N, C-alpha and C positions, 0 to 999 in steps of 0.2 A: 493735353487731353488725348484720349485714345491710346495712351502708352501703358503697357503692362509693367507692374512693379511687384516685387516680392513683398508680401504682406508683413513678414517678420522684419523687414527693413523699414517699413513705414509705421509700424505700431510697436511702441515700447512694451505694451502688455503682451502682445503675441510673441514678441521676441523673448520676454521673460518666461512665458509658458513653454515655448519651444525648446528652451535650454541652450539656444545658440548663443555663443559668446562672440561679441564684436569688440574690437578695440579701436579707439580713435587716437591716433598719434598726432601730436601737435609739435610744431617746431617754431620757436620764437626768435626773431632777429631784432636787435636794437636798431631803431630807425636811424639814429645818429651814426652808427657804424656802417650801415648800408649807404647813407649819404656821403660818407668819406671815400667810398670806392670811386675809381675813375669813371666818368660818364660813359666811356666806350668799353667798359668792362663787361665781358660775357657773363661773369658771375653776377654782377649787379643786375643785368638784364634778366637773367634766369630767375633770380630771387624775386624780382618784381613781377614776373609772369606768374610765378607760383602764388605769391601773396594776393594777386588780383584775381586769381582763379580763372 
């Protein structure tokens, strides 16, 4: 609360009217492949950080 946000980012209608284009890129990892990485792997740690947000 009390935080300013861009209206076109909060409303699909305003975004459509404004003509701004946004893309949302998604990257999917197979959990079984992540689980196969070594526990002390920096890559595994980083992937998990990204996935948990």
